[in-house]
TIPAKOL-855483 format. One line per field, with one value per residue (C-alpha): residue number from 1; x negated, y, z. Coordinates in steps of 0.001 Angstrom, whole numbers. Each point is the difference from the previous one (the first is absolute). Example, Ala and Ser with C-alpha at 12.3 -4.5 7.8 and 13.67 -1.06 7.14 Angstrom:
// residues 2
seq (1, 2)
px (-12300, -1370)
py (-4500, 3440)
pz (7800, -660)
END
This chain:
// residues 239
seq (1, 2, 3, 4, 5, 6, 7, 8, 9, 10, 11, 12, 13, 14, 15, 16, 17, 18, 19, 20, 21, 22, 23, 24, 25, 26, 27, 28, 29, 30, 31, 32, 33, 34, 35, 36, 37, 38, 39, 40, 41, 42, 43, 44, 45, 46, 47, 48, 49, 50, 51, 52, 53, 54, 55, 56, 57, 58, 59, 60, 61, 62, 63, 64, 65, 66, 67, 68, 69, 70, 71, 72, 73, 74, 75, 76, 77, 78, 79, 80, 81, 82, 83, 84, 85, 86, 87, 88, 89, 90, 91, 92, 93, 94, 95, 96, 97, 98, 99, 100, 101, 102, 103, 104, 105, 106, 107, 108, 109, 110, 111, 112, 113, 114, 115, 116, 117, 118, 119, 120, 121, 122, 123, 124, 125, 126, 127, 128, 129, 130, 131, 132, 133, 134, 135, 136, 137, 138, 139, 140, 141, 142, 143, 144, 145, 146, 147, 148, 149, 150, 151, 152, 153, 154, 155, 156, 157, 158, 159, 160, 161, 162, 163, 164, 165, 166, 167, 168, 169, 170, 171, 172, 173, 174, 175, 176, 177, 178, 179, 180, 181, 182, 183, 184, 185, 186, 187, 188, 189, 190, 191, 192, 193, 194, 195, 196, 197, 198, 199, 200, 201, 202, 203, 204, 205, 206, 207, 208, 209, 210, 211, 212, 213, 214, 215, 216, 217, 218, 219, 220, 221, 222, 223, 224, 225, 226, 227, 228, 229, 230, 231, 232, 233, 234, 235, 236, 237, 238, 239)
px (94846, 228, -3793, -634, 2503, -1520, -3476, 1240, 1779, -3131, -2161, 2431, 107, -3800, -138, 2512, -1918, -3247, 1633, 1478, -3380, -1694, 2665, -361, -3806, 289, 2472, -2315, -3005, 1964, 1094, -3567, -1100, 2782, -839, -3723, 701, 2212, -2621, -2681, 2122, 713, -3707, -830, 2621, -1298, -3559, 1054, 1640, -3166, -2099, 2016, -1907, 1589, 1401, -2491, 941, 1031, -3003, 394, 309, -2081, 1761, 1777, -1599, 1295, -2478, -787, 1339, -2589, -660, -743, -1868, -2509, -898, 122, -1036, -3752, -2943, -3080, -3653, -2828, -3572, 1428, 3047, 3032, 2041, -1995, -949, -3750, -1903, 2494, 2755, 3379, 1700, 2820, -179, -2535, -2706, 1153, 3402, 1655, 2429, -1516, -1240, -2669, -3438, 1042, -2536, 695, -3460, -3657, -1213, 1882, 3429, 2375, 3623, 476, 2910, 680, -735, -651, -3708, -2531, -1858, -3709, -3001, -1680, 2474, 2996, 697, -2175, 3058, -1458, -3648, -21, 1919, -2293, -3307, -1504, 2443, 3637, 1420, 3750, 3067, 3711, 2578, 3761, 2624, 1059, -3540, -2534, -3684, -3247, -3489, -3279, -3677, 240, 2204, -2268, 240, 2674, 2555, -1038, 3694, 3181, 3543, 2953, 813, 617, -3711, -1992, -3602, -3389, -3455, -1300, -637, 933, -3491, -82, -3596, -1076, 3375, -326, 3108, 3012, 2136, -125, 1479, 2447, 1451, 700, 2071, 1759, 955, 1924, -765, -656, 3516, -1064, -525, 2567, 3214, -618, -3311, 1701, 2806, -2455, -2150, 3003, 1217, -3345, -2258, -3530, 459, -2564, -2450, -3747, -1518, -3697, 497, -3417, -1290, 3313, -215, 3134, 3611, 3288, 3339, 3063, 3722, 1928, 2760, 3396, -1579, 696, -2548, 1022, 1082)
py (86636, 19, 493, -2953, -2155, 828, -883, -3233, -916, 752, -2066, -2903, 201, -40, -2967, -1920, 824, -1219, -3248, -535, 584, -2462, -2600, 498, -283, -3217, -1393, 903, -1581, -3174, -146, 369, -2814, -2301, 811, -559, -3259, -1137, 952, -1834, -3157, 198, 403, -2945, -2157, 948, -732, -3393, -794, 922, -2042, -3143, -2260, -377, -3459, -2269, -985, -3602, -2217, -2366, -3575, -2709, -2033, -2817, -3373, -3159, -1179, -3664, -2188, -427, -3672, 749, 3217, -1849, -2170, 2650, 3293, -569, 652, -2088, 800, -2327, -299, -1672, 469, -711, -3049, -1350, -3239, 288, -203, -2451, 2545, -884, 3343, 787, -2450, 335, -2654, -821, -1118, 2563, 2692, 3175, 2320, 2635, -1601, -3272, -1063, -1450, -630, -441, 3479, 2050, -64, 1240, 1051, 3347, 2082, 3476, 2761, 3742, -428, -1301, -3272, 819, -2297, -805, 2136, -814, -3721, -599, -1195, 556, -753, -3430, 1144, 2936, -1087, -660, 1521, 1077, -1966, -313, 1574, -776, 2464, -685, 2627, 2283, 946, 2674, -788, 1952, -1442, 1807, -760, 1825, 2545, 2796, -1070, 824, -2767, -2692, -734, 1539, -1066, -2160, -3682, -2236, -237, -2962, 1098, -1547, 1522, 1214, 2906, 855, -981, -3184, 738, -1466, -1652, -3018, -437, 1351, 5, -3799, -173, 2822, -2057, -2849, 2305, 1571, -3424, -603, -3719, -528, -712, -283, 3756, 1961, 757, 3754, -591, -2181, 2537, 2853, -1784, -1173, 3579, 1839, -2147, 1355, 2056, -1818, 2728, -148, 2282, 545, -1220, -1648, 2818, 348, -475, 1935, -847, 1376, -1590, 1629, -692, 2435, 1759, -1226, -2843, -3716, -591, 2938, -683)
pz (70693, -3806, -292, 2289, -1849, -3389, 1258, 1480, -3204, -2049, 2313, -151, -3788, -244, 2368, -2088, -3177, 1568, 1109, -3472, -1673, 2368, -710, -3731, 244, 2024, -2503, -2896, 1732, 745, -3624, -1104, 2328, -1222, -3628, 564, 1801, -2864, -2570, 2013, 183, -3728, -737, 2276, -1668, -3440, 1100, 1352, -3329, -1860, 2439, -659, -2415, -3393, -596, -1788, -3529, -341, -668, -2949, 1165, -1616, -2612, 1753, -544, 1601, 2612, 289, 2826, 2765, -747, -3662, 789, 2167, -3006, -2727, 1613, 227, -2258, -815, -694, -956, -1190, -3109, -2213, 2175, -954, -2951, 1745, 536, 3313, 1538, -575, 1540, -709, 705, 2918, 2800, 175, 3529, -1254, 2276, -1222, -1442, 2748, 474, 26, -1637, -2655, -3457, -1505, 998, -1007, 2552, -1624, 2707, 475, 1759, 1253, -1362, 2501, 207, 808, -2536, 279, 9, -434, 3325, 1931, 2157, -40, -3063, -1917, -3487, 801, -1629, -3081, -815, 1562, -3426, -2468, 146, -2952, 336, 1587, -225, 1392, -159, -868, 2853, 964, -899, -430, 107, -518, 740, 440, 3355, 1736, -1286, -3644, -2561, -644, -2465, -391, 1405, -857, 977, -175, -1664, -703, -1255, -465, -666, 103, -3315, -2308, -3549, -1160, 2084, 1005, 3352, 352, -2265, -2150, 1941, -3149, -138, 3490, -692, -2844, 2430, 2153, -2959, -1352, 3241, -114, 3717, 1240, 3627, 163, 2060, -1867, -22, -1845, -2588, -436, -358, -2579, -2006, -474, 20, -2130, -98, 3144, 2135, 1027, -490, 2647, 908, 3572, 610, 2239, 1893, 3762, 1007, -833, 1260, -832, 1564, -108, -2207, 1931, -1157, -1970, 154, 2743, 2222, 3566)
END
């Protein structure tokens, strides 16, 4: 009876120990799974943080410039090219008014050698391409260009050539070179502009010449057949 009881007690004790060990193992495994799951979520969260794009630095805004009212803009935000010097009165020149007597608009003429008003745009005007807007003005020689403030300008012989001129308005320019060779006497005509005597010129031209005497440009534009005038972002002619 005692022997049987001792054996039974021992067996029961071993059974209890086995159950306790199994429970502890299960608890340990569950803990491991919870810990691993937590670590995985933390790693995923950290990875998501790293994957988020960094905020872009603030871009500098262009210097604020008061834009013109629409009614004024339509009459001042244009540029003009011609086969002669713009606005000096030769070749039946009516600049700055179109020959037709209509308001200034793209394609309106102002002299008999292709002088034409054009709108600024992102694409260049190219000789014998598109609508042929500058064909008359540059068919023989490209002699004059006037670009108001608020616009950029680039002049080339062709798209494949380096710029003959690149800058920003205001620009009053006539064809010529420092030597004057093959251009006649551009300095004689330049002096007429610089004197500012033609009061019918647009006000911005008169203002520019009164404060920038001698700034009329002499540029070797005769071979030019490509011109791009674009509105400067934030400038007076911007939308």
